[in-house]
C-alpha positions in Angstrom: -33.7 53.0 190.6 -30.4 52.1 192.3 -27.3 51.7 190.0 -24.6 49.0 190.6 -21.1 50.3 190.1 -18.5 47.6 189.3 -14.8 47.6 189.5 -13.7 49.3 186.3 -11.1 48.2 183.9 -8.8 51.3 184.1 -6.0 49.9 181.9 -5.9 47.5 178.9 -4.1 44.8 181.0 -6.0 45.3 184.3 -7.7 42.2 185.6 -8.2 43.3 189.2 -8.0 46.4 191.2 -7.3 47.5 194.8 -9.3 50.3 196.5 -6.6 52.6 197.8 -8.9 55.2 199.3 -12.7 55.9 199.4 -13.3 59.6 198.9 -17.1 59.1 199.6 -18.7 57.3 202.4 -22.1 55.6 202.7 -24.7 58.2 203.0 -22.8 60.9 201.1 -24.3 62.7 198.1 -22.7 61.8 194.8 -22.8 64.1 191.7 -21.8 63.2 188.2 -18.0 63.9 187.9 -17.3 63.4 191.6 -14.3 61.2 192.5 -15.7 58.1 194.3 -12.4 56.4 195.1 -8.7 56.0 194.2 -8.1 52.6 192.6 -4.7 51.0 192.3 -4.4 49.2 189.0 -1.5 47.1 187.5 0.0 50.4 186.2 -0.9 53.2 188.6 -3.2 54.5 191.3 -6.0 56.4 189.5 -9.0 58.4 190.5 -12.4 56.7 189.7 -15.0 59.2 188.6 -18.8 58.7 189.1 -21.0 58.9 186.0 -24.2 58.7 188.2 -25.9 61.0 190.7 -27.6 60.1 193.9 -26.6 58.8 197.4 -23.8 56.3 198.0 -25.9 53.4 199.5 -23.4 50.6 199.7 -19.6 50.0 199.4 -18.8 46.5 198.1 -15.0 46.6 198.4 -13.4 48.2 201.5 -10.2 50.2 201.4 -7.1 48.1 200.9 -9.0 45.1 199.5 -8.5 43.7 196.0 -11.2 42.4 193.7 -11.5 41.3 190.0 -12.7 43.7 187.3 -16.5 43.8 187.3 -16.9 42.9 191.0 -19.5 44.9 192.9 -17.7 48.2 193.9 -20.6 50.3 195.1 -24.4 51.0 194.8 -25.7 54.5 194.1 -29.4 55.4 194.3 -32.0 57.5 196.0 -31.5 58.2 199.7 -33.3 55.5 201.8 -33.8 53.2 198.8 -34.1 49.5 199.5 -31.2 47.6 197.9 -31.6 44.4 199.8 -32.5 42.5 196.6 -29.4 43.8 194.8 -27.2 42.7 197.7 -28.8 39.3 198.2 -28.6 38.6 194.5 -25.1 39.8 193.8 -22.6 37.3 192.4 -19.0 37.5 191.5 -18.5 37.8 187.7 -16.6 34.6 187.4 -19.4 32.7 189.2 -22.0 34.1 186.7 -19.7 33.1 183.8 -19.4 29.6 185.0 -23.1 29.3 185.5 -23.8 30.6 182.0 -21.1 28.3 180.5 -22.7 25.3 182.3 -26.1 25.9 180.8 -27.2 23.7 177.9 -28.1 25.2 174.6 -31.7 24.5 175.2 -31.6 26.3 178.6 -30.1 29.4 177.0 -32.6 29.5 174.2 -35.4 29.2 176.7 -34.2 32.0 179.0 -32.8 34.5 176.5 -33.9 36.3 173.3 -30.7 36.0 171.5 -31.3 35.7 167.7 -30.6 32.3 166.3 -27.2 32.0 164.6 -25.5 29.3 162.6 -23.2 28.7 165.5 -24.2 27.3 168.9 -25.5 30.0 171.1 -22.6 29.8 173.6 -19.4 28.3 172.4 -15.8 28.8 172.9 -13.6 30.5 170.3 -11.5 28.4 168.0 -8.1 27.4 169.5 -5.6 30.3 169.3 -8.2 32.9 168.4 -8.4 36.0 170.5 -11.0 38.8 170.4 -9.4 42.2 171.1 -11.8 44.9 172.3 -11.5 48.7 172.4 -9.4 49.3 175.6 -10.1 51.8 178.3 -6.8 53.7 178.1 -7.6 56.4 180.7 -9.8 56.5 183.8 -12.4 58.8 182.0 -12.4 57.2 178.6 -15.8 55.9 177.4 -15.1 55.7 173.7 -12.0 55.7 171.4 -11.1 56.6 167.9 -8.7 54.5 165.8 -6.3 57.2 164.5 -4.0 54.8 162.6 -3.8 51.0 162.1 -0.1 49.9 162.1 -1.0 46.4 161.1 -3.3 45.3 158.3 -5.4 42.1 157.9 -3.0 39.3 157.1 0.0 40.7 158.9 1.8 38.7 161.5 1.4 40.0 165.1 3.9 39.3 167.9 3.4 40.1 171.6 4.6 43.7 172.1 3.8 44.8 168.6 1.9 48.1 168.2 -1.4 47.3 166.6 -2.9 50.8 166.3 -2.8 54.3 167.5 -6.0 55.1 169.5 -7.2 58.6 170.3 -8.7 58.8 173.8 -10.2 61.7 175.6 -6.7 62.7 176.8 -4.2 61.8 174.1 -3.4 59.6 171.1 -1.7 56.4 172.4 -0.1 53.4 170.9 -2.1 50.2 171.6 0.2 47.2 172.2 -0.7 43.6 171.4 -0.5 41.1 174.2 -1.2 38.2 171.8 0.6 36.5 168.9 -0.8 35.3 165.6 -2.2 36.8 162.4 -4.5 39.8 162.3 -7.6 38.2 160.9 -10.2 40.9 161.3 -10.4 44.7 161.9 -13.6 45.8 163.6 -13.1 49.6 163.7 -11.7 51.3 160.6 -9.3 54.3 160.8 -11.1 57.5 161.8 -14.1 55.7 163.3 -15.1 56.0 166.9 -16.5 53.2 169.1 -17.4 52.6 172.7 -14.9 50.9 175.1 -15.2 47.1 174.8 -16.4 47.3 171.2 -14.8 44.7 168.8 -11.5 46.2 167.7 -9.7 43.2 166.1 -9.4 39.4 166.0 -6.1 37.7 166.1 -5.4 34.0 165.6 -3.9 31.3 163.4 -3.6 32.3 159.7 -6.5 31.1 157.6 -9.0 30.8 160.5 -12.6 31.8 159.5 -13.7 34.4 162.0 -16.7 35.8 160.1 -19.2 34.2 162.5 -17.2 35.6 165.5 -17.3 39.1 164.1 -21.0 38.9 163.3 -21.9 37.6 166.7 -19.6 39.6 169.0 -21.6 41.1 171.8 -24.7 39.0 171.0 -23.9 36.1 173.3 -22.7 33.9 170.5 -19.2 33.5 171.7 -17.3 33.8 175.0 -15.6 37.2 175.6 -12.0 38.2 175.1 -10.9 37.0 178.6 -12.2 33.5 177.8 -10.5 33.5 174.4 -7.2 32.9 176.0 -6.4 29.4 177.3 -6.6 28.9 181.1 -2.9 28.1 181.2 -1.9 31.4 179.6 -4.3 33.4 181.8 -3.0 31.7 185.0 0.5 32.3 183.8 -0.1 36.0 183.3 -1.8 36.2 186.7 1.2 34.5 188.4 3.6 36.8 186.6 1.7 39.9 187.9 1.6 38.5 191.4 5.3 37.8 191.4 6.0 41.3 190.0 3.8 42.9 192.6 5.5 41.0 195.4 8.9 42.0 194.0 7.8 45.7 193.9 6.7 45.5 197.6 10.0 43.9 198.6 11.9 46.6 196.6 9.9 49.3 198.3 10.6 47.8 201.7 14.3 47.8 200.9 14.2 51.5 199.9 12.3 52.4 203.1 14.9 50.6 205.2 17.8 52.1 203.4 19.7 55.2 204.7 18.3 58.4 203.4 21.6 60.2 203.0 21.1 60.9 199.3 17.8 61.2 197.4 17.7 60.3 193.8 16.7 63.1 191.5 13.3 62.8 189.9 13.5 60.8 186.7 11.1 60.9 183.8 10.7 57.4 182.5 8.4 56.1 179.6 10.1 58.0 176.8 13.5 58.8 175.3 14.8 62.3 174.5 13.6 62.0 171.0 10.1 61.5 172.1 9.9 57.8 171.2 8.3 55.3 173.6 10.6 53.0 175.7 9.4 49.5 176.4 10.0 48.5 180.0 8.3 46.4 182.6 6.6 48.2 185.5 9.1 46.8 188.0 12.0 48.0 185.8 10.6 51.5 185.7 10.1 51.5 189.4 13.7 50.4 190.2 15.1 52.8 187.6 13.1 55.7 189.1 14.3 54.8 192.6 18.0 54.6 191.5 17.8 57.8 189.4 18.5 55.9 186.1 17.3 57.3 182.8 15.6 54.4 180.8 16.9 55.9 177.6 20.5 55.0 178.8 19.6 51.3 179.3 19.7 48.6 176.6 16.8 46.1 177.0 17.4 42.4 176.8 13.7 41.4 176.8 11.4 40.8 173.8 11.4 43.7 171.3 14.1 45.4 173.3 11.9 45.7 176.4 13.8 46.7 179.5 13.4 44.2 182.4 14.5 44.1 186.0 17.9 42.5 185.4 18.8 45.2 182.8 18.4 47.9 185.5 20.2 45.9 188.2 23.1 45.3 185.9 23.3 48.8 184.5 26.5 50.7 185.0 26.6 54.5 184.3 30.1 54.1 182.9 28.6 52.4 179.9 27.1 55.7 178.8 29.2 58.0 176.8 29.7 61.2 178.8 29.0 63.6 176.0 25.8 61.7 175.1 24.5 62.1 178.6 25.4 65.8 178.8 24.1 67.1 175.5 20.6 68.2 175.6 18.4 67.2 172.6 18.4 69.7 169.8 15.3 71.9 169.6 13.2 71.0 166.6 10.3 73.0 165.4 7.5 71.5 163.2 6.0 74.1 160.9 2.5 73.2 160.0 1.7 73.2 156.3 -0.6 76.0 155.3 -4.2 75.1 155.3 -5.7 74.5 151.8 -7.5 77.5 150.6 -11.3 77.1 150.1 -12.7 78.8 147.0 -15.6 81.0 148.1 -17.6 82.4 145.2 -18.5 86.1 145.7 -21.9 86.5 147.4 -22.3 82.9 148.5 -22.4 81.5 152.0 -19.9 78.7 152.4 -19.4 76.6 155.6 -17.2 73.7 156.5 -17.7 71.1 159.3 -14.7 69.7 161.1 -15.4 66.5 163.0 -14.7 66.9 166.7 -11.8 64.8 168.0 -12.1 63.0 171.4 -9.7 65.6 172.9 -11.8 68.5 171.6 -15.0 66.9 173.0 -13.5 66.4 176.5 -12.0 69.9 176.5 -15.5 71.3 175.7 -17.1 69.2 178.4 -14.6 69.8 181.2 -14.1 73.5 180.6 -17.9 74.1 180.5 -18.3 72.1 183.7 -15.5 74.1 185.4 -16.8 77.5 184.3 -20.4 76.8 185.3 -19.7 75.0 188.6 -16.7 76.8 190.1 -17.4 80.5 190.8 -14.3 82.1 189.2 -12.7 85.4 190.0 -9.4 86.9 188.8 -6.6 88.7 190.5 -4.1 90.6 188.4 -0.6 91.7 189.3 2.3 93.3 187.4 5.8 92.1 188.1 9.2 93.6 187.2 11.3 91.2 185.1 14.7 93.0 185.0 16.4 90.9 187.7 14.8 87.7 186.3 16.2 88.5 182.8 19.7 89.1 184.3 19.5 85.8 186.3 18.3 83.8 183.3 21.2 85.1 181.2 23.7 84.0 183.8 22.1 80.6 184.2 22.0 80.0 180.5 25.7 80.9 180.2 26.5 77.6 181.8 27.3 75.0 179.1 24.4 72.6 178.2 21.9 74.6 180.3 18.8 76.2 179.1 16.2 77.7 181.3 13.1 79.7 180.1 11.2 82.4 181.8 8.3 80.0 182.1 10.6 77.5 183.9 11.4 80.3 186.4 7.7 81.1 186.9 6.9 77.4 187.5 9.7 77.2 190.1 8.4 80.3 191.8 4.9 79.0 191.8 6.0 75.7 193.4 7.8 77.6 196.2 4.9 80.0 196.7 2.4 77.1 196.9 4.4 75.6 199.8 3.9 78.9 201.7 0.2 79.2 200.7 -1.2 75.6 200.7 -4.8 76.8 200.5 -4.1 77.7 196.9 -3.0 74.1 196.4 -6.5 72.7 197.2 -9.5 70.9 195.8 -13.2 71.4 196.5 -15.4 68.5 197.5 -19.0 68.7 198.8 -18.1 67.6 202.3 -14.5 68.9 202.7 -11.7 70.9 201.1 -8.6 68.9 200.4 -5.3 70.7 201.0 -2.5 69.2 198.9 0.9 69.4 200.7 2.6 68.0 197.6 3.0 70.2 194.6 2.2 68.8 191.1 2.1 71.7 188.6 0.3 71.2 185.3 1.7 73.0 182.3 -0.8 73.9 179.5 0.6 72.9 176.1 -1.2 73.8 172.8 -1.4 70.9 170.4 -3.1 70.5 167.0 -6.4 69.2 168.5 -6.6 71.6 171.4 -4.9 71.7 174.7 -3.3 69.1 177.0 -1.8 69.6 180.5 1.2 67.4 181.2 2.1 67.3 184.9 5.4 67.9 186.7 5.2 65.6 189.7 6.7 67.0 193.0 7.7 70.2 191.2 8.9 71.8 194.5 11.7 69.2 194.7 12.9 70.0 191.2 15.7 72.3 190.2 15.3 74.9 187.5 17.3 72.8 185.0 15.2 69.7 185.9 12.0 71.7 185.4 13.3 73.0 182.0 14.3 69.6 180.8 11.0 68.0 181.9 8.8 70.7 180.3 10.7 70.5 177.0 10.4 66.7 176.9 6.7 66.6 177.9 5.8 69.4 175.6 7.6 67.7 172.7 5.8 64.4 173.3 2.5 66.2 173.7 2.8 67.7 170.3 3.8 64.3 168.9 0.8 62.7 170.6 3.0 60.4 172.7 2.0 61.4 176.2 0.7 58.8 178.6 -2.5 59.3 180.7 -0.5 59.0 183.9 1.6 62.0 182.7 -1.5 64.2 182.6 -3.0 63.2 185.9 -2.6 64.4 189.5 -2.1 68.2 189.0 -2.7 70.4 192.0 -2.1 73.8 190.2 -1.8 74.9 186.6 0.3 77.4 184.6 -0.8 78.7 181.2 1.6 81.0 179.2 0.6 82.9 176.1 3.4 85.4 176.3 5.3 83.8 173.4 2.4 84.9 171.2 2.6 88.5 172.3 -0.4 88.3 174.6 0.1 90.7 177.4 -2.8 89.7 179.7 -5.5 87.1 179.7 -7.7 85.0 182.0 -7.9 81.2 182.0 -10.6 78.7 183.0 -9.6 76.6 186.1 -8.3 73.2 185.3 -10.5 71.2 187.7 -10.1 69.6 190.2 -7.5 72.4 190.8 -8.6 75.5 192.7 -6.5 78.0 190.7 -4.7 78.6 187.4 -2.0 81.2 186.6 -2.1 83.0 183.3 1.3 84.4 182.2 1.6 87.3 179.7 4.4 88.6 177.6 7.4 90.6 178.9 6.9 94.2 177.8 9.5 96.9 177.6 8.0 100.2 178.7 8.6 103.4 180.8 8.4 102.7 184.5 9.0 104.7 187.6 12.0 103.7 189.8 13.2 105.8 192.7 11.1 108.7 191.5 12.7 108.6 188.0 11.1 107.5 184.7 13.3 104.8 183.2 13.0 101.9 180.7 11.9 98.7 182.4 10.6 95.2 181.6 7.3 94.1 183.2 5.0 91.1 182.9 1.3 90.7 183.8 0.1 87.7 185.9 -3.5 86.8 186.3 -4.7 84.2 188.9 -8.1 82.6 188.4 -9.4 81.3 191.7 -12.3 79.1 192.7 -14.1 81.2 195.3 -15.4 78.0 197.1 -11.9 77.3 198.2 -9.8 80.5 197.9 -10.8 83.8 199.4 -9.7 87.0 197.8 -7.1 87.9 200.5 -5.6 84.4 200.3 -5.1 84.7 196.5 -3.7 88.2 196.9 -1.1 87.0 199.5 -0.1 84.1 197.1 0.5 86.6 194.3 2.6 88.9 196.6 4.9 85.9 197.5 5.1 84.9 193.8 6.0 88.5 192.8 8.8 88.5 195.4 10.3 85.3 194.1 10.1 86.4 190.4 11.5 89.9 191.0 14.3 88.5 193.2 15.2 85.1 191.7 18.1 84.7 194.1 15.6 84.2 196.9 14.5 80.9 195.3 17.9 79.6 196.3 17.4 80.3 200.0 
């Protein structure tokens, strides 16, 4: 039977989406996990993954067009299946809502099997009361776990306050309130997991009885979250978004028309050097990024210190203390407390079950999919690190500069990928996508498993920029402060276990990438140079490739180029 795919809600504030690109066309085969389209939300352009298998029978929203959340996006079913009834009977979500709202109580009772409640079967929420549901905080999130509640029942809530920390399939994220009032009800306790759109909380005027709302949520007893807000507030938010979107377009046009004499250096927004989140409007972030302004240098004038457009436009670099701008954040190491010892009586079998986190579940799912769908093979090469060690020592002698061997390897990879773009590719059933931009993912071990923050446009970054970005992203990854957008869009991945003394290992490809580089430890050992046995420093590199996209010779040529860059770091300056 054909399945209707609707415009997804890819962010907690998304009300409509624009189809930027269709990656499948009508008639194409679709497998679970395939990317159907790239959808532009109010926050970013994100890949939309199919959770169904079959043939793409219909596209409801053409490329470049915008539609509300839950509009008909596509229909997937069996090849040749008749979908005329689905198409003739389709209605916009808002039309369906209006029809349902206009039905009398008796009509609803006659046509539905909703259990009788003490309230009317379909009634509006009390004035000022808002139902908050489990948000979809990443494009692949289907359920979330409440890690921590930062507000308790009875607490006052202001717009911009952090209600809770929610663990998604990618990271633990702060969930911000877009409403004001008192927290009247908590629907998901700490540590519990629930599906997206499940009842998370109810906010409203203090003293309001919301027991019936909580009991009837999802049963048709009350209108949903979107209807809980007054029409005036909803329209006001829509107008603000439209104005902001228009301002962004005008700003982009100004940037396109401006002379390109000097390009601003890539700027990481979203967080300060101490790993704390910075509140800023999307337009402020955009302008700051275009101007090369670090958000942690700007004082916000908006609510709760939020940075707005005028703060960026009025910002003057002279207001920042020079020494504060130059000093890199001090390195801090968190030493985990030793695990509690479990008493095991002699001769007894003792086991312990640890509940799988969302991150652990998604790691298991995706790595299994990668290993069993992509035919892996590995190429191993040994590189001499003597010149790299000398170059690093010279670079790090510059005040306030710190570059690691991993940073040098990432830079070398970025340059080698530009020379061998077939390594920088993605497999699709109907075509191989060659990425001519380089976004390198860096594997970071965290308490719950592994995350891969992404360095966007790595080939345009200097060694010091790579080093600073990696340290910042890794720090926030370990503090569970990464945003989903910072873990999306990688075209190649680097995994390094050298710091643990591991000399050689093979990794599983981080799909949709076609390759991942495994980096081992630098080992001091006897080597032959100019016919003489001398002490040298070497390192093993292992490249795991997807044989569907990368032939053995192609992978070998990439490793040869990579070896040349690492063994002669000065060539990376050419």
